[in-house]
Each structure stands twice: as structure tokens, then as C-alpha cells.
N, C-alpha and C positions, 0 to 999 in steps of 0.2 A: 372384649379384647378386640384390640385393632390388628389387622393384619399388616403385616411387614412390607406386603408388596408395593403398594401405593409409596410409601416412603422410599424403598429401595428404587422403583424406578425414578422418581423425583431427582434422587441423589445422582443416579447414573446418567439422567438427561442433563443435570447441571455441569458435572463433571465431565461429561462427554462431548460438551460444547465448549471450544475453545473461547476464552474471554477476548473479547474484542475482533472476535470473527467476522462478524456484520460490517464492521468499520474497517476491515482489512481485506477487502476483495480486490484483486488486480485491476488496475483501469489505467486510461490513457487521456492525458489531459496538455494543457499549455503552460508551462514554468511562468508563474507570475513573480515569484522571488525564490533566492535560494541563498544559502551561505557560501562563504568565501570558498571552503572545501565541500568534499560530498558530505561529510558528517554534520549534521544540525538540522534545523527545521525549512523544510522547502514547502512552497505555496504552489501546488499544482492544480489547474482548474479551480474548484471550488473546495479543494481539500487541502489541509495541512499533514504533511507526514514528516515523521523525524528519521532521517537517516543515521546510521552509525557509521564507525570505522570499518565494520565489516562490510557492508554496503557497496555492492558492485555498480561503478559508474560506467556504463557501455555508451560512448560517443561515436560509433560508427556511422551514423546518419547525421553527423554535424555536433558542434558543442552544446552541451546542454545549458544554455544561457536563457536569460528573461525572453520569452517569447516563442521558444522553441516546443516542439512536439516531443512529449516524451510519455512512454509506459512505465509503470510502477509495478514491481512485481513483489508480492509478500511471501513470506514464508511463515504462516501464523499471523502473529500482530508485527514481525519484523519486515522492515523494507529491506528485501534480499537484493535487488537490482533496480536502478533507475536507467532506461535505455532510450536514447533519441530515436526517433521515428520519423518517417517522410511525413511532412506537412498535411498531407490528404487524411492522415488517419486520425486527425485530430478535428476534421472537418464534419459538420452535420451533415447527414445523407440527404 
């Protein structure tokens, strides 16, 4: 007879780990391309992210145009906010 504990542990680990979590951690980078509005596909640094109509765009530190430094904040796998940052935040130390 097999013990149900290993199976339950595996199911718990799989269901407890949000899908896409490894690819959805907050980061900062340079905007390489972006859609005309907020929603759509953005290329920031070497990552492509998909913003939605609910994604907040914070441009307090300038416009989020190609070449701008931005931070990307996720809520799970959803892009919650794209925020412009001072250029120094995107420079290598």
C-alpha cells in the first residue's frame, strides 16, 4: 500500500506555487519598445511583459518612452504597475 503523504505533499507544492512566479518577479530596466497605450506588449530590458487595461502607469519621473528607465511591479503573474525611475536606477553598479 502506498502512503498518501508524498502525493499530498507534491500536490500541495504544485498548487501552492503560483504559475509564472519565477518569470514574474519585480524588476527595473530600460524601455526598448512599448505599445501606443498602456495595454499591450512592452520590451523592458531583456524581458517582454504584457500590460493590461488595469496596469497602472506612473510617469512621475518622466515619460515612459523608449530609452526611459522603468520599474515593473507584478501581482502574481499580472503586471500591476510600470513606473518611471531616475536613470541611475538602471545603470550597472
